[in-house]
Every structure is written in C-alpha cells, then in structure tokens.
PyMOL Python script that loads the backbone (N, CA, C, O; Angstrom):
from pymol import cmd

cmd.read_pdbstr("""\
ATOM      1  N   MET A   1       1.733   5.169  -6.269  1.00  0.00           N
ATOM      2  CA  MET A   1       1.863   5.169  -4.824  1.00  0.00           C
ATOM      3  C   MET A   1       3.183   5.804  -4.404  1.00  0.00           C
ATOM      4  O   MET A   1       3.602   5.710  -3.251  1.00  0.00           O
ATOM      5  N   SER A   2       3.810   6.438  -5.351  1.00  0.00           N
ATOM      6  CA  SER A   2       5.054   7.126  -5.045  1.00  0.00           C
ATOM      7  C   SER A   2       4.771   8.253  -4.055  1.00  0.00           C
ATOM      8  O   SER A   2       3.834   9.030  -4.242  1.00  0.00           O
ATOM      9  N   GLY A   3       5.570   8.339  -3.021  1.00  0.00           N
ATOM     10  CA  GLY A   3       5.370   9.333  -1.983  1.00  0.00           C
ATOM     11  C   GLY A   3       4.493   8.853  -0.848  1.00  0.00           C
ATOM     12  O   GLY A   3       4.313   9.582   0.128  1.00  0.00           O
ATOM     13  N   MET A   4       3.940   7.655  -0.938  1.00  0.00           N
ATOM     14  CA  MET A   4       3.064   7.115   0.101  1.00  0.00           C
ATOM     15  C   MET A   4       3.711   5.930   0.809  1.00  0.00           C
ATOM     16  O   MET A   4       3.016   5.113   1.413  1.00  0.00           O
ATOM     17  N   GLU A   5       5.040   5.833   0.737  1.00  0.00           N
ATOM     18  CA  GLU A   5       5.737   4.680   1.288  1.00  0.00           C
ATOM     19  C   GLU A   5       5.480   4.500   2.781  1.00  0.00           C
ATOM     20  O   GLU A   5       5.450   3.370   3.268  1.00  0.00           O
ATOM     21  N   GLY A   6       5.297   5.584   3.505  1.00  0.00           N
ATOM     22  CA  GLY A   6       5.059   5.501   4.943  1.00  0.00           C
ATOM     23  C   GLY A   6       3.701   4.920   5.299  1.00  0.00           C
ATOM     24  O   GLY A   6       3.510   4.453   6.422  1.00  0.00           O
ATOM     25  N   LEU A   7       2.757   4.938   4.375  1.00  0.00           N
ATOM     26  CA  LEU A   7       1.418   4.421   4.635  1.00  0.00           C
ATOM     27  C   LEU A   7       1.289   2.932   4.329  1.00  0.00           C
ATOM     28  O   LEU A   7       0.351   2.283   4.792  1.00  0.00           O
ATOM     29  N   ILE A   8       2.224   2.390   3.555  1.00  0.00           N
ATOM     30  CA  ILE A   8       2.123   0.996   3.127  1.00  0.00           C
ATOM     31  C   ILE A   8       2.394   0.073   4.303  1.00  0.00           C
ATOM     32  O   ILE A   8       3.447   0.148   4.937  1.00  0.00           O
ATOM     33  N   LYS A   9       1.437  -0.796   4.586  1.00  0.00           N
ATOM     34  CA  LYS A   9       1.562  -1.744   5.685  1.00  0.00           C
ATOM     35  C   LYS A   9       1.998  -3.111   5.176  1.00  0.00           C
ATOM     36  O   LYS A   9       2.812  -3.781   5.812  1.00  0.00           O
ATOM     37  N   LYS A  10       1.457  -3.530   4.026  1.00  0.00           N
ATOM     38  CA  LYS A  10       1.734  -4.863   3.498  1.00  0.00           C
ATOM     39  C   LYS A  10       1.469  -4.871   2.000  1.00  0.00           C
ATOM     40  O   LYS A  10       0.554  -4.203   1.518  1.00  0.00           O
ATOM     41  N   ILE A  11       2.285  -5.638   1.262  1.00  0.00           N
ATOM     42  CA  ILE A  11       2.063  -5.840  -0.168  1.00  0.00           C
ATOM     43  C   ILE A  11       2.035  -7.333  -0.437  1.00  0.00           C
ATOM     44  O   ILE A  11       2.971  -8.054  -0.090  1.00  0.00           O
ATOM     45  N   ASP A  12       0.951  -7.797  -1.060  1.00  0.00           N
ATOM     46  CA  ASP A  12       0.835  -9.197  -1.470  1.00  0.00           C
ATOM     47  C   ASP A  12       0.951  -9.219  -2.988  1.00  0.00           C
ATOM     48  O   ASP A  12      -0.010  -8.930  -3.700  1.00  0.00           O
ATOM     49  N   ARG A  13       2.141  -9.567  -3.475  1.00  0.00           N
ATOM     50  CA  ARG A  13       2.377  -9.526  -4.917  1.00  0.00           C
ATOM     51  C   ARG A  13       1.631 -10.626  -5.652  1.00  0.00           C
ATOM     52  O   ARG A  13       1.318 -10.466  -6.832  1.00  0.00           O
ATOM     53  N   HIS A  14       1.337 -11.737  -4.991  1.00  0.00           N
ATOM     54  CA  HIS A  14       0.614 -12.827  -5.648  1.00  0.00           C
ATOM     55  C   HIS A  14      -0.853 -12.465  -5.886  1.00  0.00           C
ATOM     56  O   HIS A  14      -1.410 -12.772  -6.940  1.00  0.00           O
ATOM     57  N   LYS A  15      -1.471 -11.815  -4.907  1.00  0.00           N
ATOM     58  CA  LYS A  15      -2.871 -11.392  -5.059  1.00  0.00           C
ATOM     59  C   LYS A  15      -2.985  -9.993  -5.661  1.00  0.00           C
ATOM     60  O   LYS A  15      -4.086  -9.529  -5.956  1.00  0.00           O
ATOM     61  N   ARG A  16      -1.844  -9.320  -5.843  1.00  0.00           N
ATOM     62  CA  ARG A  16      -1.782  -7.961  -6.384  1.00  0.00           C
ATOM     63  C   ARG A  16      -2.622  -6.990  -5.559  1.00  0.00           C
ATOM     64  O   ARG A  16      -3.449  -6.250  -6.091  1.00  0.00           O
ATOM     65  N   VAL A  17      -2.389  -7.011  -4.252  1.00  0.00           N
ATOM     66  CA  VAL A  17      -3.123  -6.155  -3.321  1.00  0.00           C
ATOM     67  C   VAL A  17      -2.126  -5.473  -2.390  1.00  0.00           C
ATOM     68  O   VAL A  17      -1.163  -6.088  -1.933  1.00  0.00           O
ATOM     69  N   ALA A  18      -2.371  -4.199  -2.119  1.00  0.00           N
ATOM     70  CA  ALA A  18      -1.586  -3.468  -1.136  1.00  0.00           C
ATOM     71  C   ALA A  18      -2.513  -3.047  -0.005  1.00  0.00           C
ATOM     72  O   ALA A  18      -3.662  -2.674  -0.240  1.00  0.00           O
ATOM     73  N   VAL A  19      -2.010  -3.107   1.217  1.00  0.00           N
ATOM     74  CA  VAL A  19      -2.769  -2.670   2.387  1.00  0.00           C
ATOM     75  C   VAL A  19      -2.098  -1.406   2.912  1.00  0.00           C
ATOM     76  O   VAL A  19      -0.919  -1.418   3.264  1.00  0.00           O
ATOM     77  N   LEU A  20      -2.859  -0.321   2.962  1.00  0.00           N
ATOM     78  CA  LEU A  20      -2.363   0.950   3.466  1.00  0.00           C
ATOM     79  C   LEU A  20      -2.988   1.217   4.818  1.00  0.00           C
ATOM     80  O   LEU A  20      -4.125   0.824   5.077  1.00  0.00           O
ATOM     81  N   ASN A  21      -2.241   1.888   5.679  1.00  0.00           N
ATOM     82  CA  ASN A  21      -2.768   2.282   6.976  1.00  0.00           C
ATOM     83  C   ASN A  21      -2.887   3.797   6.964  1.00  0.00           C
ATOM     84  O   ASN A  21      -1.882   4.503   6.879  1.00  0.00           O
ATOM     85  N   ALA A  22      -4.114   4.297   7.049  1.00  0.00           N
ATOM     86  CA  ALA A  22      -4.363   5.735   7.014  1.00  0.00           C
ATOM     87  C   ALA A  22      -5.214   6.124   8.213  1.00  0.00           C
ATOM     88  O   ALA A  22      -5.871   5.287   8.832  1.00  0.00           O
ATOM     89  N   GLN A  23      -5.184   7.413   8.525  1.00  0.00           N
ATOM     90  CA  GLN A  23      -5.995   7.900   9.629  1.00  0.00           C
ATOM     91  C   GLN A  23      -7.193   8.650   9.057  1.00  0.00           C
ATOM     92  O   GLN A  23      -7.041   9.633   8.331  1.00  0.00           O
ATOM     93  N   MET A  24      -8.393   8.165   9.400  1.00  0.00           N
ATOM     94  CA  MET A  24      -9.632   8.797   8.956  1.00  0.00           C
ATOM     95  C   MET A  24     -10.549   8.957  10.163  1.00  0.00           C
ATOM     96  O   MET A  24     -10.760   8.013  10.925  1.00  0.00           O
ATOM     97  N   PHE A  25     -11.081  10.141  10.325  1.00  0.00           N
ATOM     98  CA  PHE A  25     -11.994  10.426  11.438  1.00  0.00           C
ATOM     99  C   PHE A  25     -11.357  10.057  12.772  1.00  0.00           C
ATOM    100  O   PHE A  25     -12.009   9.485  13.646  1.00  0.00           O
ATOM    101  N   GLU A  26     -10.067  10.394  12.922  1.00  0.00           N
ATOM    102  CA  GLU A  26      -9.292  10.173  14.148  1.00  0.00           C
ATOM    103  C   GLU A  26      -9.146   8.706  14.511  1.00  0.00           C
ATOM    104  O   GLU A  26      -8.933   8.383  15.680  1.00  0.00           O
ATOM    105  N   GLN A  27      -9.259   7.800  13.527  1.00  0.00           N
ATOM    106  CA  GLN A  27      -9.060   6.368  13.751  1.00  0.00           C
ATOM    107  C   GLN A  27      -8.129   5.831  12.682  1.00  0.00           C
ATOM    108  O   GLN A  27      -8.142   6.300  11.544  1.00  0.00           O
ATOM    109  N   ASP A  28      -7.310   4.835  13.054  1.00  0.00           N
ATOM    110  CA  ASP A  28      -6.471   4.165  12.070  1.00  0.00           C
ATOM    111  C   ASP A  28      -7.319   3.169  11.291  1.00  0.00           C
ATOM    112  O   ASP A  28      -8.038   2.362  11.881  1.00  0.00           O
ATOM    113  N   VAL A  29      -7.234   3.226   9.968  1.00  0.00           N
ATOM    114  CA  VAL A  29      -8.044   2.387   9.094  1.00  0.00           C
ATOM    115  C   VAL A  29      -7.122   1.695   8.089  1.00  0.00           C
ATOM    116  O   VAL A  29      -6.245   2.333   7.507  1.00  0.00           O
ATOM    117  N   ASP A  30      -7.320   0.388   7.886  1.00  0.00           N
ATOM    118  CA  ASP A  30      -6.597  -0.342   6.853  1.00  0.00           C
ATOM    119  C   ASP A  30      -7.397  -0.279   5.558  1.00  0.00           C
ATOM    120  O   ASP A  30      -8.589  -0.587   5.537  1.00  0.00           O
ATOM    121  N   ILE A  31      -6.735   0.121   4.482  1.00  0.00           N
ATOM    122  CA  ILE A  31      -7.371   0.256   3.180  1.00  0.00           C
ATOM    123  C   ILE A  31      -6.700  -0.720   2.222  1.00  0.00           C
ATOM    124  O   ILE A  31      -5.479  -0.703   2.069  1.00  0.00           O
ATOM    125  N   ARG A  32      -7.498  -1.572   1.577  1.00  0.00           N
ATOM    126  CA  ARG A  32      -6.974  -2.536   0.598  1.00  0.00           C
ATOM    127  C   ARG A  32      -7.218  -1.988  -0.800  1.00  0.00           C
ATOM    128  O   ARG A  32      -8.346  -1.646  -1.155  1.00  0.00           O
ATOM    129  N   ILE A  33      -6.145  -1.906  -1.596  1.00  0.00           N
ATOM    130  CA  ILE A  33      -6.280  -1.400  -2.958  1.00  0.00           C
ATOM    131  C   ILE A  33      -5.623  -2.366  -3.937  1.00  0.00           C
ATOM    132  O   ILE A  33      -4.690  -3.086  -3.583  1.00  0.00           O
ATOM    133  N   GLY A  34      -6.115  -2.372  -5.154  1.00  0.00           N
ATOM    134  CA  GLY A  34      -5.516  -3.183  -6.209  1.00  0.00           C
ATOM    135  C   GLY A  34      -4.160  -2.621  -6.589  1.00  0.00           C
ATOM    136  O   GLY A  34      -3.917  -1.419  -6.479  1.00  0.00           O
ATOM    137  N   LEU A  35      -3.278  -3.503  -7.038  1.00  0.00           N
ATOM    138  CA  LEU A  35      -1.900  -3.104  -7.280  1.00  0.00           C
ATOM    139  C   LEU A  35      -1.376  -3.794  -8.530  1.00  0.00           C
ATOM    140  O   LEU A  35      -1.601  -4.987  -8.734  1.00  0.00           O
ATOM    141  N   GLU A  36      -0.679  -3.038  -9.357  1.00  0.00           N
ATOM    142  CA  GLU A  36       0.042  -3.628 -10.475  1.00  0.00           C
ATOM    143  C   GLU A  36       1.478  -3.134 -10.391  1.00  0.00           C
ATOM    144  O   GLU A  36       1.730  -1.929 -10.416  1.00  0.00           O
ATOM    145  N   ILE A  37       2.409  -4.062 -10.292  1.00  0.00           N
ATOM    146  CA  ILE A  37       3.819  -3.715 -10.174  1.00  0.00           C
ATOM    147  C   ILE A  37       4.385  -3.578 -11.583  1.00  0.00           C
ATOM    148  O   ILE A  37       4.370  -4.532 -12.360  1.00  0.00           O
ATOM    149  N   ILE A  38       4.882  -2.395 -11.905  1.00  0.00           N
ATOM    150  CA  ILE A  38       5.391  -2.114 -13.241  1.00  0.00           C
ATOM    151  C   ILE A  38       6.853  -2.526 -13.361  1.00  0.00           C
ATOM    152  O   ILE A  38       7.246  -3.173 -14.332  1.00  0.00           O
ATOM    153  N   GLU A  39       7.649  -2.151 -12.374  1.00  0.00           N
ATOM    154  CA  GLU A  39       9.050  -2.557 -12.381  1.00  0.00           C
ATOM    155  C   GLU A  39       9.556  -2.683 -10.957  1.00  0.00           C
ATOM    156  O   GLU A  39       9.026  -2.054 -10.041  1.00  0.00           O
ATOM    157  N   LYS A  40      10.568  -3.488 -10.778  1.00  0.00           N
ATOM    158  CA  LYS A  40      11.142  -3.718  -9.465  1.00  0.00           C
ATOM    159  C   LYS A  40      12.058  -2.551  -9.117  1.00  0.00           C
ATOM    160  O   LYS A  40      12.782  -2.045  -9.975  1.00  0.00           O
ATOM    161  N   TYR A  41      12.025  -2.126  -7.860  1.00  0.00           N
ATOM    162  CA  TYR A  41      12.862  -1.037  -7.380  1.00  0.00           C
ATOM    163  C   TYR A  41      14.318  -1.462  -7.392  1.00  0.00           C
ATOM    164  O   TYR A  41      14.660  -2.534  -6.894  1.00  0.00           O
ATOM    165  N   LYS A  42      15.174  -0.630  -7.957  1.00  0.00           N
ATOM    166  CA  LYS A  42      16.603  -0.939  -8.041  1.00  0.00           C
ATOM    167  C   LYS A  42      17.362  -0.045  -7.079  1.00  0.00           C
ATOM    168  O   LYS A  42      17.210   1.176  -7.104  1.00  0.00           O
ATOM    169  N   LYS A  43      18.175  -0.652  -6.234  1.00  0.00           N
ATOM    170  CA  LYS A  43      18.969   0.132  -5.276  1.00  0.00           C
ATOM    171  C   LYS A  43      20.253   0.602  -5.882  1.00  0.00           C
ATOM    172  O   LYS A  43      21.040   1.275  -5.216  1.00  0.00           O
TER     173      LYS A  43
END
""", "prot")
cmd.dss("prot")
cmd.show_as("cartoon", "prot")
cmd.util.cbc("prot")
cmd.orient("prot")
C-alpha cells in the first residue's frame, strides 16, 4: 500500500483490515481490504 497513503481512511490493526476511500464511477466508495502489518513505521 506504499504510495496510497492518501486513500487510507481507517486501519483496524486488531481485525487486520484497512478501509480505503476511492472514487469509482464518479462516486466515493469505501473499499475494505485485508491487511498484514510487516513492520512499524519509524520516524
């Protein structure tokens, strides 16, 4: 999901699900996808 940070609406780490907000057919659509976190982002 690298490069898609602007589309991410919500991440539920317990359920391992990410919700993306994308535009399809001129409408905003929420897309739920499975997620596996490999490593934590380090600042």
